[in-house]
N, C-alpha and C positions, 0 to 999 in steps of 0.2 A: 421761230418764236420770238416775241418781242417782250419788252420790259414793261408792258402794260401794267400800270396800278388798275386795280379795279374801279369800274365806273362808281361815281360819286352819287351818294344817297343821302337823303335826309337822316339825321340821327333818330333812332328809336329806343323805346325802353328796353332794357336788356343788353345794350351794346356797353362796351367799357366806357367808363368815364374818361374825359380828355387828361386826367391828371394820373391815370393808371399807366404806370410805365412797366413794360415788358423786359425780361431778360432776354438779351441778345446774345445768342451762343452759336458756335460753329455747328452745321448739321453733320450728322453721322449717318451710316448706313441704316441705323434703326428709326431714324427720321423720315424715311423715303415714304412710307404709307400716309404720315401726317402732312408732308409736304405735297403729294399727289393730291389728297383730300383738298388742301387749300387751293392749288392749282385748278382742280376740276371745278371746283365750287365757284371761284372767281371768274373763271372763262366760261360757265355756264350762264352767268348773269350777263355777259356780253352777248346779247342775241344777234349782232351783226356777225359774229365768227361762225364760219362754216365748221362743221364737226368732221374732221379729218381722221381722227384716231378713235379706237374703242378706249375705255377706261383702262382696261388690262393692258393695251400698248402704252398708254401714257404712263401708267405706273412703272411699266418695265423700262420706259425711257428715262424716267426720273432716277429711278434705282440704278440702271446700268451705264448711263450717259451722262445726265447732268450732274449728279452727285460726285461721281469720280473725276469729271472733267472740269468743275467749276468750283469756287469758294462759295458755299452756301451757308447763309446765315438766317437762323430762325428767330422769330420773335415769340418767345415762349411766356404766355400770359396765364398764370395761376396753373402751371402745368400742360398747357395745351398749346400747340403751335397755332398761333393766330396770323402768321404771315411769314414770307421769306424774301430774300433777295440773293441773286445768284449773281456772281462777278466771274467774269473769265476776261483775264487782261485787263484793258481799260475799259471794258464794256461792262454795263449794268444789263445782263441779258434778260433777267427778270426780276420783277417786283410784284407780288401778289399777296393779297390779304383775303383771309376768309370774310364772307359778306358780313358776319355779325361782328367783325372787327373794324370795319369801314369807319371813317369819320372819327376816330378815337385817338389820333396822333400816332398810332403805331407804324403806319407808313412813312412819316417823318422821321421816326425813331430809327427805323431800318435804313432810310435813305442817307440820315446823318452817320450812321455807322460805316455806310459803303464809301461816304466821301472820305471818312477817316482812314479808311483801307487803301484808298487810292487819292492821296492829297495832291497829286498832280492833275487830276481831272477824270471825268467820266464821260462817256458817251452812251447814249441808248436809242433804241428805236421804239416808238410808240405807234399804235395804229392811229391814222388821222381822226377816225370815227370816234375815239375815245377822248372825247373833249374834257372829261373829268380829270383824267390822268395827265392831259397836256396841260390843264391849269394847275394842277399838282406839282408837275415838274417845273414849271415856270416860277411858281410861287416859291420854289426852292433853289432858285438861280439858274436854272437850265435855260438855254437859249436855243432857238430853232435853229439848226445849220441847213437843212434842206428837207424837201418832201419829194416823195416818188410815188410811182403807179404801182408799188407792191411787188414789182417782179423779184425782189430779194427775199420775200418772206413766203413760206409754203401756203399761207392761207390766200396768196394773191391779192392783198388788199391794200389800198394806199396807206404809205407809212410816213413817219416824221423822224428825222434824224435830230436829236437834241444833244447839247454838249453842257457840261460845267465844268469850269476851271476857276481854280480859287482866286 
């Protein structure tokens, strides 16, 4: 799985205002369902992704693997999880936003939090097709390290390795 930020879309009514600041907090086991909802909704919007796992399998993976093995931070906006970032070592393994929370600054807030947690730098992979996420990371100081054919991800899609160093 990769650290793809959800694809960029125009801002619509009902989305958080740019000045809305979420509470960034460490995710716990009780957040597994909310994190899974964000993950599933964000990836469903990426129509180029193959569907490899059922929703139930994805929920089990998030609760049983991702949350226990990573530092997961959620963006809590008015009591709802609007997005999350998962760090494992120097890697930003996941950064996903609920579709309704996109383009409101929450992704940048999560990314800034991840940078503070990893002040020496971060690496991530993003699908090459996810041009919105690639622009997002580049705007936030990440540089392209390499592109490959996708043999390293379960989706078998070409990806790009980005790195941020302070």
